[in-house]
N, C-alpha and C positions, 0 to 999 in steps of 0.2 A: 787734917784729917776728914776724909769725907766718909759717910756711912755706905754701907753697900745699898744700892737702889738710888741714892741721891742723884739729881741732875748733874752733868760736868761742869764745869766752870764756864763762862761765857768766854768766846774767843776774844784776843786782844782787839783793841780799837783798830780798825780799818781792815782786818783780816777777813777774808772772806772764806765760808767753810767749804769744803770740798763738794763738789757735786751740785753747787748753788752759784748762778750768774751773779757778778757784782751789782749793785744798785745803778740806776739808770739805763739808756737804751742800748741795744747792741750795736756794734759797728756796722756801717753798711757794707752789704754783701756785693753790690755791682753785679748781679747776677742777668739782669735786662741787658745792662751795657754789653757785659761778655758774651751773651748771646747774639746781640746785634753784630757784634765784631767778627762774627763768622763771615757776614758779607764783606767785609774790608780785609781781613788778613786772617785766614783760618787757623795757621800755624801757632799764631799767638792767641787765638780765640779758645783753644782747647785747654791750655794751662789758666787761662783766665776764668773758665767756666769751673774748672777743677777748684781751684781756690775760692771762687765765690760761693761754691756749693759747699765748702768746709767751714765758712764763716759761723752760720747758725748754731751747727753741731758742736763745733768748739765752744761757742758761746753758752749753750745749753748745759755743757759738762763742766762750766767753770773755769775753761781755760782762756781765760781774758786776754793774756798775750798773745796766744796762739790765734785767738779770733780777730784779734788787731791786726797780726802779721799776715795773716791770709786775705784780710780786707785790703791791706796795703798792696799786696802781691797781685791780687786780682784787679785793682785800680789801676796798677802798672802795665800788666799785660794788656788789659783793654785798652789803656791810652795808647800805647806804641802800636798795638795793632790798627787801631784807628787812624794814627797818623801815617804808617805805613800805607795802609789802604788808600786815603785821601790823596797823599803825594804821588801814589803809583797810578792812580785813575787821572788825576791831572796830567802827569807825565805822558801816559797813554794817549790823552785825547790830544796834547800838544803834538805828539810824535805823528798821529794818525792824521790831524788836519794839516800839520806841517808839510808830511809826505805827500797829503792828498793836493795840495796847492802845487807844490815842487812838480808832483807827476803830471798834472793838469798842464802846467806851462811848459814843460819840456817834450810832451807829447804832440804838440801841435805841428 
């Protein structure tokens, strides 16, 4: 039985009070990587930027799981956008060089 005006009991061990982030650093937001992915594959860069922008806000609100999930999704979209962009660029140059060589040998 507590008296009126007495402070509330402390939260259980390991619990994070609402509105306060957990101890430790926030998860990485991958915002720079997401922005640079625009030059590789912009359709995947857009969701990467959106998820990257959500990380710090969710962390500040105390939504640790949401911040980690947004960080993971931002990393996945940025990674796939980079992979698709690099593979697409390599294939483009192979086709351009291959067609250029084939065109110059048959044009004589």
